[in-house]
C-alpha positions in Angstrom: 232.3 -101.8 369.2 231.0 -105.1 370.3 227.2 -105.6 370.0 225.8 -104.5 373.4 222.5 -105.4 375.1 221.6 -103.9 378.5 218.9 -105.6 380.4 215.8 -103.6 381.0 212.5 -105.0 382.4 213.1 -108.4 380.7 210.3 -111.1 381.1 213.2 -113.5 381.6 213.6 -112.3 385.2 210.0 -111.5 386.1 210.3 -114.1 388.9 213.5 -112.5 390.3 213.1 -111.3 393.9 212.7 -107.5 394.2 215.9 -107.2 396.1 217.8 -108.7 393.1 216.1 -106.8 390.3 218.6 -103.9 390.5 221.4 -106.4 389.9 219.5 -108.0 387.0 218.8 -104.7 385.4 222.4 -103.6 385.7 223.9 -106.5 383.8 225.3 -105.5 380.4 225.6 -108.2 377.7 227.9 -108.0 374.7 229.4 -110.3 372.1 232.5 -109.9 369.9 232.4 -110.9 366.2 234.7 -113.9 367.1 232.0 -115.3 369.3 233.3 -114.2 372.8 230.4 -113.6 375.1 230.8 -110.7 377.6 228.7 -110.1 380.8 229.5 -106.9 382.8 228.3 -106.5 386.3 229.2 -102.9 387.4 229.4 -102.4 391.2 231.3 -99.5 392.7 230.8 -100.4 396.3 234.6 -101.2 396.7 237.4 -100.5 394.2 238.0 -104.2 393.3 237.2 -106.5 390.4 236.6 -110.2 389.9 237.2 -111.5 386.4 235.9 -114.9 385.4 236.4 -116.8 382.1 234.1 -119.8 381.6 235.1 -122.3 378.9 232.5 -124.9 378.1 234.9 -127.8 378.3 235.5 -130.5 380.9 235.9 -134.2 381.1 232.6 -134.6 379.3 234.3 -133.5 376.1 237.2 -135.9 376.4 237.6 -139.5 375.0 239.6 -142.5 376.0 243.3 -141.9 375.4 243.1 -138.2 376.5 241.1 -138.4 379.7 242.3 -135.7 382.1 243.4 -133.3 379.3 241.0 -130.6 380.4 242.4 -130.6 383.9 245.9 -130.7 382.5 245.1 -127.5 380.6 244.0 -125.9 383.9 247.6 -126.2 384.9 249.2 -125.4 381.6 247.3 -122.2 381.1 249.4 -120.5 383.8 252.7 -121.4 382.2 253.5 -119.0 379.4 252.1 -117.4 376.3 253.6 -115.2 373.6 253.6 -111.9 375.5 253.8 -113.2 379.1 256.3 -116.1 379.3 256.7 -118.9 381.8 255.9 -117.8 385.4 254.9 -114.3 384.3 251.1 -114.6 384.6 251.0 -114.9 388.4 254.1 -112.7 388.9 252.5 -109.8 387.0 249.1 -110.3 388.7 250.5 -110.5 392.2 252.8 -107.6 391.8 249.7 -105.5 391.1 247.8 -106.8 394.2 245.9 -109.5 392.4 245.4 -113.3 392.7 244.3 -116.1 390.4 242.9 -119.6 390.5 241.0 -122.1 388.4 239.0 -125.3 388.5 237.9 -128.1 386.2 234.7 -130.0 386.4 232.9 -132.6 384.2 231.4 -129.8 382.1 233.4 -126.6 382.6 236.9 -125.2 383.0 236.9 -121.9 384.9 239.7 -119.3 385.4 239.3 -116.3 387.7 241.2 -113.3 389.0 240.6 -110.9 391.9 242.3 -107.6 391.6 242.2 -103.9 392.4 240.1 -101.8 389.9 243.2 -100.2 388.3 244.6 -103.6 387.3 241.7 -104.5 385.1 243.5 -103.8 381.8 246.4 -106.0 382.9 244.0 -108.9 383.7 242.3 -108.5 380.3 245.8 -108.5 378.6 246.9 -111.6 380.5 243.8 -113.5 379.8 243.7 -112.6 376.1 247.4 -113.4 375.7 246.9 -117.0 376.8 243.7 -117.5 374.9 245.5 -116.3 371.7 248.9 -117.8 372.0 249.4 -120.3 374.8 252.9 -121.9 374.3 252.5 -125.6 374.6 256.2 -126.6 374.6 257.4 -130.1 375.3 259.2 -129.0 378.4 256.1 -127.2 379.8 253.8 -130.2 379.0 256.1 -132.6 380.7 256.5 -130.4 383.8 252.7 -130.0 384.2 252.1 -133.7 383.4 254.3 -134.6 386.4 252.4 -132.1 388.6 249.1 -133.7 387.6 250.5 -137.3 388.1 251.4 -136.4 391.7 248.1 -134.7 392.3 246.3 -137.9 391.1 248.5 -140.0 393.4 247.6 -137.8 396.3 243.9 -137.2 395.7 242.8 -140.5 394.2 245.3 -143.4 394.5 246.0 -142.7 398.2 242.7 -141.2 399.2 239.7 -143.3 400.2 237.1 -140.7 399.0 238.9 -140.3 395.7 239.1 -144.0 395.1 235.4 -144.5 395.9 234.3 -141.6 393.7 236.3 -142.9 390.8 234.9 -146.4 391.2 231.4 -145.1 391.5 231.7 -143.1 388.3 232.7 -146.2 386.3 229.9 -148.2 387.9 227.2 -145.7 387.5 227.8 -144.8 383.9 228.5 -147.3 381.2 228.6 -145.2 378.0 228.6 -141.5 379.0 232.0 -139.6 379.4 231.0 -138.9 383.0 232.3 -142.5 383.7 235.9 -141.4 383.8 237.3 -139.1 386.5 237.9 -135.4 385.8 241.6 -135.8 386.7 241.8 -138.6 384.1 243.1 -142.2 384.1 246.8 -142.4 385.0 247.8 -144.2 381.7 246.1 -141.4 379.7 247.8 -138.6 381.6 251.1 -140.3 381.0 250.4 -140.7 377.2 248.8 -137.3 376.2 251.0 -135.8 373.5 251.7 -132.2 372.5 249.7 -132.8 369.3 246.7 -133.9 371.4 247.1 -130.6 373.4 247.4 -128.3 370.4 244.3 -129.8 368.8 242.3 -129.6 372.0 243.4 -126.1 372.7 242.4 -124.7 369.3 239.0 -126.4 369.5 237.9 -125.7 373.1 239.9 -122.7 374.3 238.7 -120.4 371.5 236.7 -117.2 372.0 233.5 -118.8 370.5 233.6 -121.3 373.4 234.1 -118.8 376.2 232.1 -116.4 378.3 233.7 -113.6 380.4 232.0 -112.3 383.5 233.4 -109.1 385.1 232.0 -107.9 388.4 233.2 -104.8 390.3 234.3 -101.2 390.0 234.8 -100.4 386.3 233.4 -98.1 383.6 231.4 -100.3 381.2 232.1 -98.5 377.9 235.8 -98.3 378.6 235.9 -101.9 379.6 234.1 -103.0 376.4 236.7 -101.0 374.4 239.5 -102.8 376.2 237.9 -106.2 375.7 237.6 -105.5 372.0 241.2 -104.2 371.8 242.8 -107.3 373.4 240.4 -110.1 372.4 239.1 -108.8 369.0 242.0 -110.1 367.0 241.7 -113.7 368.3 240.2 -116.0 365.6 237.2 -118.1 366.4 237.9 -121.8 366.6 236.2 -124.6 364.8 232.7 -125.7 365.8 232.8 -127.5 369.1 231.9 -131.2 368.6 228.7 -132.2 370.3 228.6 -134.8 373.1 226.2 -137.7 372.5 224.4 -139.0 375.6 224.3 -142.6 374.8 223.9 -143.8 378.4 221.5 -146.8 378.4 218.7 -147.2 380.9 219.8 -148.7 384.2 217.8 -151.9 384.8 219.1 -153.0 388.2 221.3 -152.3 391.1 225.1 -152.1 390.4 227.7 -152.8 393.0 231.5 -152.5 393.4 233.9 -153.0 396.2 237.2 -151.3 396.9 239.9 -152.6 399.3 242.3 -150.0 400.6 244.3 -149.2 403.8 241.8 -147.3 406.0 240.7 -146.9 409.6 237.1 -147.8 408.8 234.7 -148.8 406.0 232.8 -146.3 403.9 229.7 -146.4 401.7 228.8 -144.5 398.6 225.3 -144.9 397.1 224.3 -143.0 394.0 221.0 -142.7 392.1 220.7 -141.5 388.5 219.3 -138.0 388.4 218.2 -135.3 385.8 220.3 -132.7 384.1 220.6 -129.2 385.5 218.0 -127.7 383.2 215.3 -130.2 384.2 212.6 -129.0 386.6 213.3 -131.8 389.0 216.8 -130.5 389.6 215.5 -127.8 392.0 213.4 -130.3 393.9 216.5 -132.5 394.4 218.4 -129.4 395.6 215.9 -129.1 398.4 215.9 -132.8 399.1 219.7 -132.7 399.4 219.5 -129.9 402.0 216.7 -131.6 403.9 218.5 -135.0 404.0 222.1 -134.0 404.9 222.9 -130.3 405.4 223.1 -129.4 409.0 223.1 -131.4 412.2 219.3 -131.4 412.3 219.0 -132.8 408.7 217.1 -136.1 408.3 219.9 -138.5 407.6 222.4 -136.9 410.0 220.0 -136.9 412.9 218.8 -140.5 412.3 222.0 -142.3 411.2 224.7 -140.3 413.1 223.1 -139.2 416.3 220.2 -141.6 417.0 221.3 -144.9 415.5 225.0 -144.2 415.5 225.3 -146.1 412.2 227.7 -143.6 410.7 230.3 -141.0 411.8 229.0 -138.6 409.1 226.6 -138.5 406.2 226.7 -136.2 403.2 224.8 -135.8 400.0 226.4 -134.6 396.7 223.9 -133.3 394.2 225.9 -131.3 391.7 224.3 -129.8 388.6 225.6 -131.2 385.3 224.9 -130.5 381.6 223.7 -134.1 381.1 221.9 -136.3 383.7 223.9 -136.5 386.9 223.9 -138.4 390.1 222.4 -137.9 393.6 225.2 -139.4 395.8 225.1 -140.3 399.5 228.4 -140.9 401.3 228.5 -142.5 404.7 231.7 -142.7 406.8 231.4 -145.6 409.2 232.9 -146.4 412.5 235.9 -148.8 412.7 234.6 -152.4 412.7 231.1 -151.4 411.5 229.1 -153.8 409.4 228.7 -152.0 406.0 225.6 -154.1 405.1 223.8 -153.2 408.3 224.6 -149.5 407.8 223.5 -149.6 404.2 220.2 -151.2 405.3 219.8 -148.4 407.9 220.2 -145.8 405.1 217.6 -147.5 402.9 215.1 -147.6 405.8 215.4 -143.8 406.2 215.1 -143.2 402.4 212.1 -145.5 402.3 210.4 -143.3 405.0 210.8 -140.3 402.8 209.4 -142.2 399.8 206.4 -143.6 401.8 205.7 -140.8 404.3 207.4 -137.7 402.9 209.2 -135.0 404.8 207.7 -132.7 407.4 206.8 -129.2 406.4 209.4 -127.8 408.9 212.1 -129.8 407.2 211.2 -128.5 403.8 211.0 -124.9 405.1 214.4 -125.1 406.7 216.0 -126.6 403.6 214.5 -123.8 401.4 215.6 -121.1 403.9 219.2 -122.5 403.8 219.2 -122.7 400.0 218.0 -119.1 399.7 220.5 -117.9 402.2 223.3 -119.6 400.4 222.3 -118.1 397.1 222.1 -114.6 398.6 225.4 -114.9 400.4 227.2 -115.8 397.2 225.7 -112.7 395.4 227.1 -110.4 398.2 230.6 -110.3 396.8 232.1 -109.5 393.4 233.7 -112.9 393.2 230.6 -114.7 394.3 228.4 -112.7 391.9 230.5 -113.3 388.8 230.9 -117.0 389.6 227.2 -117.5 390.4 225.8 -115.8 387.3 228.4 -117.5 385.1 227.5 -120.9 386.5 223.8 -120.2 386.1 224.4 -119.3 382.4 226.5 -122.4 381.7 224.1 -124.8 383.4 220.7 -123.2 382.9 221.2 -121.4 379.6 220.8 -117.9 381.1 222.0 -116.1 384.2 218.5 -114.7 384.7 217.2 -118.2 385.5 219.6 -118.4 388.4 218.5 -115.1 390.0 214.9 -116.4 390.1 215.9 -119.4 392.2 215.5 -117.6 395.5 211.7 -117.3 394.7 211.4 -120.7 393.1 212.6 -122.9 395.9 209.9 -121.9 398.4 207.3 -123.1 395.8 208.5 -126.7 396.1 206.1 -128.6 398.3 206.3 -131.7 400.5 204.3 -133.5 397.9 206.9 -132.5 395.2 209.7 -133.9 397.3 207.9 -137.2 398.1 207.3 -137.7 394.3 210.9 -136.9 393.5 212.1 -139.3 396.1 209.9 -142.1 394.8 211.0 -141.3 391.2 214.8 -141.2 391.7 215.6 -143.0 394.9 214.6 -146.5 393.7 216.6 -149.7 394.2 216.8 -150.6 390.5 218.7 -147.4 389.6 221.2 -147.2 392.4 224.9 -147.9 392.3 226.8 -148.9 395.5 230.5 -148.7 396.2 231.8 -150.2 399.5 235.3 -149.4 400.7 236.7 -152.1 403.0 239.8 -151.5 405.1 242.9 -153.7 404.5 246.2 -153.8 406.2 249.2 -152.4 404.3 251.8 -154.9 403.2 254.7 -154.9 405.6 
């Protein structure tokens, strides 16, 4: 049997809200000898199951020449292994009432299935089969390469937001792998070889680099036996190479400009932020919600409704393994002056730095964050994804369950200090998209 550890009254979740302690105490942890980590979340409310596999690999683990290979694998993993050949993965799953999907980020590649409880063994078999014996054939590689090339053309080359985000990454980071896009550079996508794929697969898609979260209606002991049966014979991969964060200190504002056929100009302004496990990350979560989530948020109210400097304002503050970015995106009106709109944004941010936020703004942001956390934990899929993401980013899923109680502890003073620390001119990067007419 795998080594099993069921959570009792662990001090790791002493700050978990009382309403979530039954969930925390029900989680069963196990690990196979080959290194595969298992997290079981039994819940018999409905006879369904969500099955998540988290691989700790993303664009952060790539290098020039193979950028985009993690995302390429997201596609290839559905196209045939030793037992279930090309097209069989989804066909088998869907014929048993299930569905599947996946996503790739800078730090993770995540695969997940939703199915009826009786299809659990099939899902385990399907997932173990492709972890053990994915068939990376020249034909399959070329087919998925073309799919990714078209995806890049659609989502980056012909999309204003994609173009700006890509330009921002290469402006904001000079040495860290975050500087290239998750989808990869086109020349690299075109040049990735089968040998590149085989080496990457055996290193990063091995059981010792994966964690499985299962949430739903299942019998834990039987499920552990099935996991051992199907995954137990898969050999551990080599030690995963570390990623060196050699990013130098930013010593001044950086700017870039993109010209592209568009109806109106746009702005992206990014500030260097901390990594997910840093205490300031939660403070910036609250700041994100206070500034740009909801029509009554600070920037939306000021820049969209009162000053009419923008059509919309959004803030992206995504957790990352290494220090990330606090990014503000402004969609402007046709004919708008980007410089004046940018100055309007800085005036609003300066107010937060100098005057802080009002207590009602902070309370509202915390309430919305708490509600979002609890909503995600209400379903099998949301629960498996949330706890898995917490473990990948924070080190333990228990830390994530404590967030609902930690956000209300963040004060107006904390937010003002964080704004002063991170939203400074010398460490911002700015990308302006300017409309141009298409060649006739």
